[in-house]
N, C-alpha and C positions, 0 to 999 in steps of 0.2 A: 173691504172686499178684494180678494186676490185678483191680479191682472189676468186677462184671458190671453191665450197664446195661439199663434199660427206657426206650425213647424214644417219645414221643407227638408226632408232627409233623403239624400241621394246615395244609391249604392254604386255609383260610377259605372253605369252600363253593366250592372250585375257582376262586377268584378270583386265586390266586397260582400261578405256574409252578414250584411246589416239587416236585422229583423226588428222592426219597430215594436213588435209585441213583447220583446225581451227587455225593453227599456222601461224602467219604473220611474215615472216623473212625478213631481210634487203636485201637479195639476194636469188634468186631461186637456190636451189642446183642442180648441174649438175648430181648428183647421189643421189637418195632418195630411201631407202629401208624401208618399213613399215613391221616390222617383228613380228612373233609370236613364232618362234622356232629358237633362236639364234644359236644353235649348227649347225643346218643344213643350215641356211641362211647366216652365217658369211662368209663361203668360197665363196658363190655366190656374196656377197657384195664385197669381196676383188677382185674377178675377174672383176667386173664392175669398181672398182677403178683403176685397172691396165689398162683397156681399155680407160676410160675417162680421167684419169690423173688429177683429181682435185688437187688444191694446198693444201687444208686442209681437214681433216676428223673429224667429230664429231659423237661420239657414245653415245647413251642413252640406257643403257641396264643393267639389274641386273646380267647378267652373268659375270664371272670373266674377268678382263681386259686382262689376259693372252690369252684368246681365240682370241681376236682381234689382239693382238700384233703378235701372231703366224700367223694368217691368212693374215695380211697386210705386214708381213716381206718380202714376196716375190713379192710385187707389184712394181717391177722396182728397179733400182740401187739407187734411192733416194726416199724412201717411204715418203708419205706426213706426215705433222705434225698431230698428233691425239690428240683430246681433249675428255675427258670422263665426262659424266654428268648423275647423277642418278635421272631422273625425276620421277621414281616410288616412291622413299621415300621423295623427296623434293617437289613434287607437287601432285601426284594423290592419294596416299594412305592417306595422312592427309586431303585431300580435296575431298574425294569421293562423299560427299553430295552436292558438287557445281562444277560440271564438267566444266561449262563455265568459272568460275573464275580460275579453275585449268589450263585450256588451256591458259587463258590470262597471268597467272603467268609463265607457261611453255614457252610461246613466249619470255618473258623478260629474263628468265634464259638462254634460247638458244642464244639469242642475246648477252648476257653478256659473255657467254662461247666462242662465236665466236670472240668477241672483245679481250678476254683474250689471245687467240692464237696469234692475230696480234700484241699485245703489249708486250708479254713476252720477257724478255731479256735473252741472253745466260748466264747461270750461270758461275761464276768464283770460283775456288776451291783452297784451300791451303792444302798441305800435312800435316798430323798429325800422329805422332807415339805415341802410348800409351803403356808403358811398363807394366811389371807384378807386380811391387811393389805396394802393397795395405796396407795402414794403417787401422787397425781395432781397434777401441777404445771403451771402455765401459765395460759393465757387463761381467765378466770373462767367465762364462759358455757359454753365447750366442756368445761371440767373438770367443771362441775356436771352437764352433760348426760351425760357418760360415767359419773359417779358414780351418776346416776339409773338408768342401764342396768344397773349392777352391784349395786344396793342389796339385792337379795334374798339374795345369797350372799356378797358381798364387803364388807369394812369399809374404805371409802375414807378416806384421810388427804389432805385437800386443801391445796395450797400456792398461794396467790393472789399475783399481783404487788401491790406496795404501792398502785399507782394504782387497783386494783379491789377492794381488800380490804374497804372499808366496806360496799359494796353486796353483794358476793358471799359474804362469810363468814356472813351472816345465814342461819340455818337449815341450815347445811352440816355440822353435826356437828363432828368433829375437824378443825380447820382452822388454818392458819398463814399468816403474811404473810412474803413474801420471794421469793427466786428460788433455784433449784437451781444450785449452783456445782460440786458434785462428786458422783459416784456410784461407789461401790466395792462389790465383792462379787459375788454370783451368785444365781441363782434360788433363792428361799427364804430368802436372807440378804443383803439389800442394805442398805448404809449410805449414806444420802442426806444430804448437807450442804447446808443452806439458809442464805442470808445475808439479813439484814434490815438495810436501811440507814436505818431510821427515826431521827429526831432527830440526824442527822448522824453517827451512830456505826454501824459495821458489826459486827453481832452474828451469830455463827454458832451453829447448832444442828444436831445430828445426829438424823435420824429413821431408825428401822429398819423394814424392810418386806419382804414376800415378793416383791413385784413393784413396778415403777416405771413410770409413764407421764409423759413430758415433752412438753408441747404447746408448739410454738414458732411464732410468727407469721412468722418470717423464715428458718426452716430451720437456725438455729444451735443446737447442743446442747452440753452440758457433758460428754458422755460418748459412747462408741461403743454402737451397738445390740448387744444380746446376748440370749440367751434370758431372758425375764422383764423385760427393760428395753425398753420400747416408746417409740420416738421418732416423733412426729407433727408434720409441718410443715403449717400451715393446713389441718387435716383437715375433710372434709365428713362428712355424716351416715353415709355408707357406711363411711368409714374408722373412725369411732367404733364402729359396729356390729361391724366386723371385729376391732378390738382388744378389745372387750368379750368377744367369743366366744373369742378366743385366751387372754385372762386366765382365763376359766372353765376352758378346757382344761388350763391349766397349774396349776390349784389342786387340791391333794389329795396323795395318796401315790403315789409312782412308784418304778420301778427304773431308775436311770440307768446306762447302760453305761460301763464303763471303756474309754476310747478310746486311751489311751497307757500303755504299760508302761515301766518304768525299771530299768535294770541298773546297779547301783552299781559292779560290778566293772570295767566298761569305760568308765565316765564319766571324762572328763578335767577334772573340776571343780577338781582341785588335788591336790597331793602334798607330803609332808614339811612340812605346815603352811603351804604356800604356795598361795594361790588361783590357779587358772589359767583354763580355759575357762568361760564363762558365757553363751555366745551364745543358749542356749535362753531365758534370762530375758528378754532384750531382744526376742527374736523373738516371744514370746507376746503377743498383743494383749489378753489378758484377765487378766493378773496371776495366772495359774494355776501358774506355776513360780517358785520362789524358792530361795535357799540354805537348806539344812536347818539350823534353829537348833541342832540337836544335833550337827551335823557340817558346818561351813561349807565343807568341801571337796567336799560332795556336794549334790545338789538334792532338793527336795521338790515333788511334783506334787499340786496340789489337784484331785482328779478331779471334784469337784462344780463347780468354777469352769471347768473345761476345756470349750470349745465345739467341740472336735474339728476345728479347721481344719487341723491337721497342720504348722503352721509350725515347731514345735519339732523335729519329726522330720526335716524337711528341713535345718534349721540344724545339727543335731547332727553333728559330723564323725566321731564314733566309733560312731554308732547305739546309744548307751546308751538313747536314747528311741526307741521303736518304736510304730508305730500298730497297732491291733488289726484294723481292717477298712477298707481292705485291709491285711493284714500284709505285710511284705517278702516272705515266702515266697509268699503268694497273688499279689502283684503280679508278681513275676518269673516265677512259673509261668504266669500269664496271658500275659505278653509272649512267653515261649518258645512257648506253644501257638499264639498268634496268628501268629508269624513263622516257625515251623518249616515247611520245604517239605512240601506235602501228600503227595507221592509219593516223598520221599527225595531229590529234586533240585530245583533252583530252577525256578520257573515263569516267570521273567523279568519278573514284575510289580513295579512300584515301590510297595510297600506303605507306608502312612503310619500310624504310631501316633498316635492322637488322645487325649491326656489331657484330659478335660472335667470341669468341676466339677459338683457335685450341685445347683447352683442354675440360673443362667441358661444355662450350657453345656448342661445336661441338657434344659432347656426348648427350647433351639434345636434339638437333635437330635430331640426328641419332635415339634416342629412340622414338621421335615423329613419325619418318618415319617407324620404324619397327613395333611398337605395333599395330596399329598406335594411336597417340594422336592427334585428330583433333585440328587444330588451324586456325586462320584467313588466308585466301588465299591471302590476300593483303600484307603479310609479305614477303619481298624480302631479302634473306640472302646474306651477304658479309663476307667471312672469313678473319680474321686478326690473326696474331700470338698471340697477347695478347691485351686486351682492352687498355692497356697503349699505344699502337701504335696509337690509334685513337686521332686525334688532333681536335681542334676547327675548323680548316680549313676543315677537312673531314666532320664534322657534319653540318657546315653552308653551304658547297657546296651541300650536299644532299638536304637541304631545297631550295637552289637556283635552283636546277634542278627539283623541283616540288614534293619532298617528303612531305606527310602529317604529317609524324612522323619519328623520329629516335630512335631506341631502341638499347641498348647494352646488350649483354648476355654473362656472363662470370662466372668464378669460385667464389664460396662463399668465399674461402680462396685462393687467388692467390699465386702460387708457386714463383712468382717473387717479392713478398713483398707487401707493402702498396700501395694503389691506389691514393695517394694524388695528383699526377700529373693529373690523369684522372678527379678527382673531380674539379681541377682548370680549366681544359679545358671545362668540362661540365658547370661549373658555368658561364664562360664567354659566352658560346653559349646561355645559358638560358637568360643571361642579354641582349644579342643582340635581341633575339626573343621577349622578353618582351618590349624592347625599341621600337620596331616596331609594337607592339600589335599583334604579330603573335602567342603568347602563349607559355610560357616556359614549359607547361605541355605536349607539343608535343615531348619532349626529356625525355627518361626514362632509368634507369639502372636496369637490372634484374640479379640476381645471382642464380646459381644452385649448389646443392651439390649432391653427390652420393646418389641415391635413392629418390631424390626430383625433378627429371626431370619433372614429370607431373605437379607439382605445378608451376614450373617456366614457362613451356609452357602455362599453363592455364592463368597465370598472363600476359604473353606476348600477348596472344590472346585477352584477355579483353581490354588491352591497345589499340591494333590495331583496334578492332571493334568499340571502342568508339570515334575514331578520325573522325573529319569532313574532307571533301575534302581539298586538299592543298591550303593554302592561296596565295602561289606563283606559278605562271605558268612558266614552262621552256620556255625561249625565243628562244631556238634553237641556240644561239650563241656558237660557238666552244670555247673551252678553249685555251688560248694562253700561259698562264704561269701556272706552277704547284707548285711554291714555296708557302709556307704557307701564307706569307703576301699578295702575289698577289691574292691568292684564297680568302682570307678573304676580301680584298678590292673589289673583283668582287662580292662577295655575298652581301656586304653592299650596293654597287651601285645598284644592282638589287632590294634589299629591298626598297631603297629610291625611285627608279623609279616606282615600282609596288604598294607601299603603299601610295605614294604621300606625304610622311612626312620625315623630317630630325629630327632625334631623339635627337640631341644635345649631351651634355657631360654626361658621366657616370663615376663616381669615381670607382677606382679599388683597390684591395688589393696589397700590395707591391710585392707579388709573381708573379703578372701578368706582362708579358714583353711588356707593352704598356705605353707610356708616351707622354705628351705634353710639348715641350720646350717653356717656357714663356721668351721672350727676351725683355729686357728693351731698347727700341729703342733709347731713348735719350742718353744712355751711351754706345751704341754699336759703335765701330770704324770700324767694318767690317774687322777685321784683318785676317780673314780666319782660325783662330785657330780651331774653331768648325768644319769648313769644312774639314780641314786637318786631324782631329782626328776621326771624326765620322765613325765607321766601317761599317755602313749600308747606308751611303750617304743620311741621312735624311736632312742634311744641304747642300746647294750649293750656290755659289756666281754667280749671273747672271751678266756678264760683260756688256751686252748691256744696261741694265737698272740700273746698279750700285746698285744692291739690294741683300741682304741676304735672302735666301728663305728656308723654312722648310716644309717637307712633313711628316705630323703627322703619317700616317698609317705605315711608314717605321721605326719609332723610336721604339727601344726595351728597352729604359730606362736604358742604361748602365751607364750613368752619366759622361762619359768622357768629354762632352762639358762643363758641369758645372765645372769640375776639371781644365781644361786648359784655360778657358776664363780669359784673363788677367784683364778685366774690372769687372769681377764678375757680369755680367748682365744677365746670363742665370740661370733659375731655372726650374727644372723638376717637373711636376705635374703628379702623377700616375693616369691616366684617359684615356678613349677612347672617341673620338668625332665621332659620327655617322652622319656625314654631308658630302656633296659633297666636300666642300673645304678641308676636312681632307684627301681626297684621292689623292690630287694633291699638287704640290709645291705652297706655298703661301708666299708672301713677309712679312717678320717680321722686316726688317730694310732697310732703303734706304737713299742714300746720293747723293750729287752732286759730279761730278768729277772735279779735278783740272788739268789744262793744264800746261805743261812744259813751263818755262819762255823763254827757248831758241827755241825749235822746235814747240811748240804750241800743241803737242799731249797730250791727257788726259793720265795720268799715275797713279793717286792715288785718292782715294776719300777724301773729305775735312776733315771729322772727324779723319780719320787715320793720315792724314798729321799733323793736329793740335796736336794730341796725341804724335806723334813722335817729333815734334818741342818742345812741352812742356817738354818732358822727356830729350831730348838732351840738351836743353838750360838751364835745371836746374842743369846740371853737370858743376861745376866750371872749371874742367879740359878741357872742350870742348868749353868754351866761345870764346877763341881766334881762334879756328878752324873755327867757323861760324860767325866771326865778319867782319866788313868792307865790302870789295867787295866780300867776301866769304859767306855773310849772305844768299844769294840767292841759295846756293848749294842745300839745302833741297827742294827748289821749282823747281828743275829740275828733269827730268826723269833720270834713271840710266846711260844711254849712254851719255847724255849731261853733267851730273854731273862729269863723269870721265874725259871728255875732259876739262871742266872748271877747274877741280882740277889740271890737268897737266899744264895748262897755268899758274895757280897760282904758281906752283912749279918752272916753268921757270922764273917767276918774283922774285924768291928767297924765296918763302914761304916754310918752313920746317914743314910738317905735323907731 
């Protein structure tokens, strides 16, 4: 039974052209308040909620969330889940000149918000204690100034450059001479390596701290910024005040959310004592993922070190790593709600899915809503923690669901580092779009810097306005799987079906985790080595047809099959095949079965038997074992062979 809803829709004292009758929602709300004065009408709304008892509540209002939290707190022993949505800044202010499209967009944003409440998972937290020890390294006067600002509650550990040490260490408490050369760890547990080059010798010392501040006169730093690691380039007084405040905020006891879950069952980290995939390790900019010391074929996630950028989730080809917010279920439910036709049929609009980061991308959209900065009403925003979270599966699924374009809006200079992973995912998505003649120009990356929000929003709007209607129509089929490979396979299948073309092979760069296993059938003995070692089950042995089968879309190109193949008849080709056959298991080698000489049951394929006989009989030490009446032992199934061997022993044979 679908959940019942209570909706509070505010037109901000009649300054917005919001008309609830123009909104097409998936279910009629049991409580609907079209408000103009939120302060006076919020208590009335809460009273209706208490009487009608809807399962969920959605509020769209520019008033503070606290107003509704307090009003709804008394609505029974179990207040309904509340979702907040700012239609004022996301729809109506930037699109005042086009109220019809603003309402169409509002319909989709409301549907997505309602879906989000249904798919949200209960967060899990870990306890985190952050002590008061803070390493402050760099320019002496600035370091001492910051230490002074922190002296009431923080225990600073100062590190001065050798040139300033004599003058600056005096009266500084715990202080060292040298420079910071390495910083490892995470908030609450940093390990800071300092190097002192005095007397012509380089001596290293490790300091432990809960937080770190590095002050650089030229903007060069020995580490990346992360929570609790503050990097300052020639800071002014305001910068020092800001960092001091942030250090105080991060000191104490906290509950840190678990942002990534890990499923060992689908991880392709290795198999049969052979290490395979490990792309998540190199993708993480914070050393939060490593091979598990207790099982080197699997990974270990340091949830305390995780900064929640999502790079590992995008990199993982099997979706063994999954983000918690947004989870795959939440993200894909949002996309479907945003792109599904409002009235059951296409409205002819060229809708653009905009993945935007929670930093500069979010600030640019907020600026567009506040100023306002008009932009295309066909842009449907989807927030992600960082653009590196967005995978090729996310992009291609948006197109499968009917998006005319996909845009990415993020920071000009990402705090999490380089975007090479995002470029790889975008390149693959463009390759697939071009292969089906859908147009790689439908995917675009935009960046915004502080003070440049208007330019970024303008470029985004021009992109969206230039798009023609979607080349792919959503077929209405629900998603069954949310793993990256399954989503990609579903998108390719839809593209084949709706374009009427199979695009064939496309070569890929070595960094792309797709490959085709070329098996030389004449030399394959179907020994199962590739089947046993493949971590993603791209190979299987079909007993009923005595055939070795390969599923191309599942292959991540780890190379284990090449390594373990005793006949050396497997070679990997870094490519993707955009064909129906590539989405299912296909026979790559087949053989006839040999029946047991005794019981007549098939027990081994012919090529495997011939290979075993050739190897065994080539060993001089075993010639007597399989001679005379015992020559047929290898032609028997294991059960009959054991019985026949025991009968030979009874006759006096000594194995």
